[in-house]
C-alpha positions in Angstrom: 26.9 10.3 2.9 23.1 10.4 2.9 22.2 7.0 4.9 18.9 5.3 2.9 17.1 1.7 4.7 19.2 -0.9 3.4 16.1 -2.1 1.0 16.5 1.0 -1.1 19.8 1.4 -2.2 19.8 -0.3 -5.5 18.1 1.8 -7.8 17.3 5.1 -8.7 13.2 4.3 -8.8 13.4 2.6 -5.4 15.6 5.5 -3.6 12.6 8.4 -5.0 9.9 6.1 -3.5 11.7 5.5 -0.1 12.3 9.3 -0.1 9.5 10.5 -1.1 6.5 7.8 0.1 7.4 5.3 2.1 6.5 5.9 5.4 4.4 9.3 4.9 0.9 9.2 6.7 -1.5 8.9 4.2 -5.5 9.7 4.6 -6.3 10.7 0.9 -8.6 7.5 -0.4 -7.8 7.5 -3.8 -3.6 7.0 -2.5 -5.1 4.1 0.0 -6.7 2.5 -3.2 -3.6 2.9 -5.0 -1.2 1.4 -2.4 -3.8 -1.4 -1.5 -3.7 -2.7 -5.1 -0.1 -2.5 -5.8 0.5 -4.1 -2.8 -1.7 -7.0 -3.4 0.1 -7.2 -6.7 3.4 -7.6 -5.4 2.1 -11.1 -3.7 5.1 -13.3 -4.6 6.9 -10.6 -6.8 9.8 -8.0 -6.0 8.4 -4.2 -4.8 11.2 -3.1 -7.9 8.9 -5.1 -10.2 6.0 -3.1 -9.2 7.8 0.5 -8.8 8.8 -0.6 -12.7 5.3 -0.9 -13.6 3.9 1.3 -11.5 3.0 3.9 -14.2 1.5 1.3 -15.8 -1.1 0.5 -13.5 -1.7 4.4 -13.1 -2.5 4.5 -17.1 -4.3 1.1 -16.8 -5.9 1.9 -13.7 -7.0 4.9 -14.9 -5.6 6.9 -11.6 -6.7 4.3 -9.5 -10.4 6.2 -9.1 -12.0 3.3 -7.0 -15.3 3.7 -8.4 -14.2 3.7 -11.7 -12.2 0.8 -11.3 -15.2 -1.3 -9.4 -17.1 -0.1 -12.8 -14.3 -2.2 -14.8 -16.5 -4.7 -17.5 -15.3 -8.4 -18.0 -13.9 -6.9 -21.5 -11.8 -4.2 -19.6 -10.4 -6.9 -17.7 -9.5 -8.9 -20.9 -7.9 -5.5 -22.2 -5.9 -5.1 -19.2 -4.3 -8.7 -19.2 -3.1 -8.4 -22.8 -0.9 -5.2 -21.4 2.3 -6.1 -20.2 3.1 -2.9 -18.5 1.2 -4.6 -15.6 1.7 -7.8 -13.9 -0.8 -10.0 -15.9 -2.5 -12.3 -13.1 -5.9 -12.9 -13.7 -6.6 -13.0 -9.9 -4.9 -10.0 -8.9 -6.8 -8.1 -11.4 -10.1 -9.6 -11.2 -9.4 -9.1 -7.4 -8.8 -5.7 -7.5 -11.8 -4.7 -9.1 -13.8 -6.6 -6.7 -11.9 -4.8 -4.1 -12.5 -1.5 -5.3 -16.5 -2.2 -4.6 -15.7 -3.5 -1.3 -13.1 -0.3 -0.7 -16.4 1.8 -1.9 -18.7 0.2 0.6 -16.2 0.6 3.8 -15.6 4.2 3.0 -19.0 5.1 2.7 -20.0 3.0 5.9 -17.1 4.7 7.6 -17.2 8.4 6.3 -14.1 7.3 4.6 -11.8 4.4 3.9 -9.3 6.5 5.7 -11.3 6.6 8.8 -11.8 2.5 8.6 -8.3 1.6 7.9 -6.4 3.6 10.2 -8.8 2.2 13.4 -6.2 -0.5 13.2 -3.6 1.9 14.7 -5.8 3.8 16.5 -5.9 6.5 14.3 -1.9 7.4 14.7 1.3 5.9 13.0 3.2 3.2 15.4 7.1 4.8 15.5 9.5 1.8 15.6 12.9 2.3 16.1 14.7 -0.5 14.2 18.6 -0.2 13.8 18.7 -2.9 11.0 16.7 -4.3 8.0 16.6 -7.6 10.0 14.7 -6.5 12.8 11.5 -5.1 10.7 8.8 -7.9 11.2 7.3 -9.3 7.9 3.9 -8.9 9.9 2.7 -7.7 13.4 -0.8 -8.1 15.4 -2.4 -4.8 13.5 -1.3 -6.4 10.5 -3.1 -9.4 11.5 -6.4 -8.0 12.7 -6.8 -5.6 9.2 -6.3 -8.6 7.0 -9.0 -10.6 9.0 -11.3 -7.8 8.7 -10.5 -6.5 4.7 -11.3 -10.7 4.0 -14.1 -10.8 6.1 -15.2 -7.9 4.0 -14.6 -10.1 0.9 -11.3 -8.8 -0.5 -8.3 -11.3 -1.5 -4.7 -10.4 -1.6 -4.9 -9.0 1.7 -2.7 -11.7 3.6 -1.2 -10.3 7.2 2.0 -9.9 5.3 0.6 -7.7 2.2 -1.2 -5.7 4.8 1.8 -4.9 6.9 3.9 -3.6 3.4 0.7 -1.6 2.8 0.8 -0.2 6.0 4.9 0.6 5.9 3.9 2.3 2.5 1.0 4.4 3.5 3.2 5.5 7.0 0.4 3.7 9.4 3.9 2.6 10.9 7.3 4.3 10.6 9.7 1.2 9.3 12.8 3.6 8.6 15.9 2.4 10.3 17.0 4.8 13.2 19.8 6.7 10.9 18.4 6.7 8.0 17.8 10.2 6.4 13.9 9.5 6.5 13.3 8.3 9.6 12.9 11.8 11.8 10.9 13.1 8.9 8.4 10.6 8.7 8.3 10.8 12.9 7.3 14.1 12.7 4.9 13.6 10.0 3.4 11.1 12.0 3.0 13.0 15.3 1.3 15.8 13.9 -0.8 13.3 11.4 -4.9 13.7 12.2 -7.3 12.5 10.0 
């Protein structure tokens, strides 16, 4: 029997995300932007809710191109808030547009957003070795440092817990349980990862 992390066993959508995305090191700025927005949208909600709305987000956020999102007008935001295919929270949507501009600024200053964000783990995925979900922390020193830096830059919905979830999603940390079918593949990807 294939063993997956305990959180990823309820639905096919969660299994697919767990098996294909979670913990895979990402250096593509557009993908990093997508996860930054989706993790912020999750605040106070379940990740399952966000996964169910992911295609809606991709459509309304026009493929998560940060330059496109940064140019969204107040009228576009109002239209988005009428669409139930995303979480219709005004603060989260307006925050995401503001964050897109900050994202672009950080990318320009550092050569890419990936260069900027991966500095919080010294450019290499953190390889954890948890035997159960209960051992996985909600935040770490690195996620607290990331949160502080992103907030200082002007972003919102980037608290330490959101930042840690972002780190897990983008493979900055490998938090698969050691007996999970994805632990070793993600560990190997992490060991060969370069920016």
